[in-house]
Steps between C-alpha positions, in 0.01 A plus 500: 500500500749326272878488492565499874845353567520167680773300671770727641330840502630836622235719658498877542270648765444871565290721724479869590638599839249698708225468241217512754603846618539619139148385411362683803693817407358536148306217337479663157871577482585157632283331238683690226837410652395140546401467133828656384702275731331194345585621150866537595515160668323323213739655247805382695355153553395449137831627360682219683265212407309506826126455552306715744264228627342657806421833665385519862416858597817692413717185500620354170611141447690390188670181382812464284658200327851601618650680799706752292182609323323560830794695646525717187126570518528592869779745420318661207180528704671662798691745278182600317313546829779713645518722189123553478346834605230412752214728615637764737228423755628142531873538460717220354335161478731266690467144365677204653597204283601143585618222267516128582541179299306183579351189344144579394219386271225742389140412571203702368717803438662502843767325704479341845865396538634484857786729396256787450443520875874558540491767228211680672706513823804624307289778348370594847863541612583756228473880512339718236741549210699186588541180295578182695607164356501159663807279497339271240451791259845644569663167416326493160534871409834618639695425180240664274417826675404803287801725414586725796297297750648328803388316812554574867501204737280596796575177684267237643170615645216315674200589284152510641406159365697363800677253272877485463681835468528632145814651353382829350655715228422858397509601134713812446522745209671841480182710464295309762499561875743259669482575872198375692432416864547134600245282325190408697545150634458316827844626598395867483203470738506381861366145510585144592299327228661161435615417149327195354663195337261491203339764273156632588249347256137590456291683758576838338134601526479395865819690582355812338181459702693461826715805418185698422333402826804574718535838326151605604471738793217299656695170503747465788495121541472268201511122551570274202324172583491160335592135547852378550703497179286756314782759488398757761856583604627555144210730416547700820876530447460614140234753598728627776784541250273700271401722794854598607475864393173548688667431835809716553576337835514158351321178416572231755437128474426313823488118482267365768488141370712357781293655778219335691489752787333831413687674783822463297368700205605847634859392552509333157379820332748701706784273394413547132500877549826500697335604827690344789299314759596626845289362781122529500282742308621411151151554354486855634851584380415358160188714476692809611772438242245458222286799595669747268589259220352431158574134443347170395515188716463172310393244760533154346321184624287656771261204526675338796512821700165659414467607862755767410220680313448728800869599491476579127189709557672686784809575287284634219304717741814650652701534178278660233774489235539122524318244287496122534490247217443156654483148359299237679286195445239668716406870536622682810150632578656826611308827483534663157647189336453461123522143374639402157426130428764364261355228273696221332617556144226492232531196275404402145184306423603137468209427267604774254875535523638808322799498269843434650584870472180602682538221756849623587358840596307356796692586816468146636651355183767772482604420855511126430713553188740745666556274801528190278766671289696573817562123533470402132607795279365350177147451636225655288126468458423295188190365331573166665534621860277811503184315622700338781657831608158668507346215699791497748431865573130417545575205728710732715222760526718770345700524825843645423683300768345171385584581136861580590538176694350296215705672228821390671415139407519577127869418532406131541138478376344645184171685563287204386665267753495769768126542451440132573697535823277789608201273567620541858650846519646539844753213502650626174517868590817488705855603446475877516822695530679435829533876544122532526329484839395144589133590453569578132713196416194278452135578440407273790710711735344815360145378567591341834634839606142632485332181622704480820361830622135397469305418813412128544141573392621689191734213412207256520287718274790556259567130442130414464447779247774338290245231403332753264685497165266765361479726802179543695237732635471567871195273520688214333795549733272486803334179380822317413755624753275527804216256466470485878513878536811499719711724272443873466517496124419859402757670722752225425467555125541874551823429689628273222423767239679751719806275511503443122431126528151542353391729218161660462355541152162560343281202417177477303231748597766697689520246781855499640708187458816407681784314335852385577787519258573144391843490663341616825216248465748218446668592828157506665421155364825370646393636837152351456646157422737520797212591733303186406201714394533457122245220453229657713546845343480357148180317593348822628597673172333222299184514714488877465532479120209254478289727726588803288400314183159417641455856624574625150222300335264346755242421234543393138409698208788488254631824359368738764798531733540859612809674358629575851516126571686438175759753614514353848556146373769628265676654802471168685607279208848417644334404829241287319784324320676429829177372654419270208853360496486427873155341477601272212821403678297406808236294323221758531397520137133539592587838653675598179190421294292689754727805471506500119125434471427796726710727280421357156395845381847636569670223305246532219564874464873509560676168463308256282819404316708477816729196488538507876123487560472217249755298699327573831164384370631184337691408817211580736246306292731199496559519877136565597267290280231516770504877545159674493343471155456875464870566558598225254257634239645851522856365483415310179319805361816712545712227345262493203559869432876484561553204269288664233704820519824310457362319198441156654140444393511129589589567865244782510227259393613238754485748788166640388349150516652438844363834615156397372510170691597678822236772456223246435571350842406833666164563334593873504354666187735796526805273507355286221455813285859611556628151417285478186663825396838323541368216282403755235843661517667161455304451175587857403871421541450203266332725244164319526279808517170308477574287809635808679174686429292205627698486827468877549125478448475229767724703733271802474202291617685377811635848580154656481376231735788575739449876486849577369388797292841640404629167373177444303579801284868413472410155365235648272774724356715192436204331330437811289870518407485144368199594289697794360794271420261266316372799301160529672527875561123550505467286813840560658526881500171570688598237758836671550334839538254366758779329699712814498210721613420269791864463604544878503197523728654243734836685482699183441807663343685173450219360284426836334852534363478151347165565332600842365786335311260234366265777389788661312565179307129474420503854358807412296316196356205729419728736307422778749852647525406810710311273740791257521740791560283629788460158661868410480605841631268457797623146563865616500430786740300281739756219478763748616278599792437143618854389403395227258784481251351202312195711413714805420696294247172372359392861447825582317447190285146613420630840389753318282194347336357850456827616341494199267145578389609862441768377258790540744615138489867564588392707799276213607799265478704740713231511772466121496878463537495736799219298659701182459808652666296639788322167550831314518665759727209491745486122504147493355427178317205646310307824480123520530283434193766278348275377216440856377873575531593193295267612222648854491851355493415269210329781306799731552741235370279450196486873426878545476790359312718285726777763513254781579342298775839409651610865489192619685498211746870542582460875554211428736707247694734788593216732603443556876149418620405858582614613156290225341196602706549863395522400131190280530304784658622727220341257253172524691520878518560523126193287423282699741623834363425387144152385607426840657617684190 
């Protein structure tokens, strides 16, 4: 959608009063009326330069560049609707209209401006046939009203967004109804919902879900749970405001945050309801008073008085018209309770940041910006500070309270400087509004509020679990936190999950993992340090990581790690990092080499260009020159591959020779074969294909002797590929086919995907375009399955070669440009089959004029990876279709 106004925008929202009943009365007639109503609205909107940008059910949303235009459109629309002859079975269609002006920027044909929440509440306050204006719109439109129109000041009203009261105006015109009941606001329904000092941002979906659950007949008690600072109270309050009309006897907020004695809960509820406490028996009098009522109790911060669950259950049993909406860091565990876990805000991917406009639509970023502007009105997200703002929200786990506390510092620190200060979160996150409860003035207080009510055993488990930066399984927790078996870990973890200090999530193979939010974990680490247990707990984590590594791959054949272990190690990567760092800091480099050697398959498949791994290995080899020869050989073998992938052929050769020296000291033919493969790869990186082929041939002999069948065929495929590159297709292609057949029999997917791509390049060299198209298509599909992006990009490059051979040189340039962008974005130093890729790139350049090549390449650089893959597969499909025809 084009032409949407930006900056100061006036919005017009409409909906049909009582539409649900009208649809139930006569669906056919209502559909006809609905269509006609849209025609009338669209005509009024378009005639005053507005754009109808969204329809939700029977609700219309339009944007206008000026307030007078929007008001004129509202008047014309309401007059047309009132003059229309509607189906007799339905009667007049009563449409309510609200108009509000706010700062807004369109994004993907929609708006997510905070002011639209206020407009939605203003619309909800209107009656069918009525047009309401906010003060902001009135100020801009009052001197330019349509002839004959006037405004009636309805006074200030607390809208259901619980923000400051809004001064509301009604649009009048001689032939429109003028007299309506009082508008529907907090003031017209019995309640004590507290107004809030800041607008409600984000969480609209969660509020709708809570409203939907409370509205269900089978839900009497709904508890919104989550960690401190996640926004439970604001969501519950907003949902309660939206539910006002469903509870004619009122919606009543009861703050339990100051209580620690569950016996005081009845009198606190009674006080909120205006029931006087006279002697004993307050619980019975409360139940008797509620028995005939239809009302909603909002019980806030129940976690410290969870023993009151029996009282809540008793009230619900004795008062069937009452419902309870509770907030708590732990469920009440009352009969019939429905739990609604409230997660932190979703956040953008730091590795692929969206545009500034898209970034600003994330609720976490919106909240940061809105709260930052409260202390620094000119603050805005820019190209310079956008990455810092996004990372701040990540560092703070998407917790609204933490984001609000951090945003307040924008007055003195730009986001980039603030980010540096967030290395330690808790000391910085102070200074909340003095009007907030003490527990919400700092994040430390918020977390301590929960921590203080743990049992001593739960506190011990909590602080020890903080040693896991990547979360843990139950088995890992048992090994690290209770090596002597004195802690009851399983039940303790369940209690911590219950109290929102630990989060359960799915791990690889469906095994549950348990993780702390980083702000919570930082508090736990402080407690662990203060207890004097930090050093011992970190040692147990390091020992457990080494044991896990050796469990993963107790015996060595390279390239045969089971996929489930790849996933498991990926889950544990943050813990492995922490373990390696601790071991290196404590002079235990031999253990580091032992850990990496045991998991070399994982690093080979996932992280061979990992800068971090490179640093670990270099440091460990320097610190432990007398480590076991096998571990040193495997470390040098990984360094050979990593240096080759980053283009440092000299260092690759150096490490391959050091790997060979270490392997020769073991007299292990399997290890010697793997290392000879590294020697061959080092020559391959230098472009010396003859020496590479000789080393691969020697490697195959050792590997056969060692019984490493899968790696035999992988190395044979490398040898065959070098023959293909040298032009010896007669020898190379049959060798590739044999290797691929054997690897498929062994089911070594990691090696299979590599060889399929090599087979595609061989077919391309043979001039077999249908064969090349089939092989590259298969390699792309399998690479997706085993998550090998380097091979996927190699497949796209191969299909660029197919396109080039088909005479589509500019398309080939476009695909190659897309591959280059994807490689850079993913941090890949090279793709697989680099020699073939270099040849296709050179041939594509030669086939085009410089300007044509630059045009195609530049277009490809802008192409998302999935779009490039789809275009490459389209090339293959075209070749295969032509071959069939």
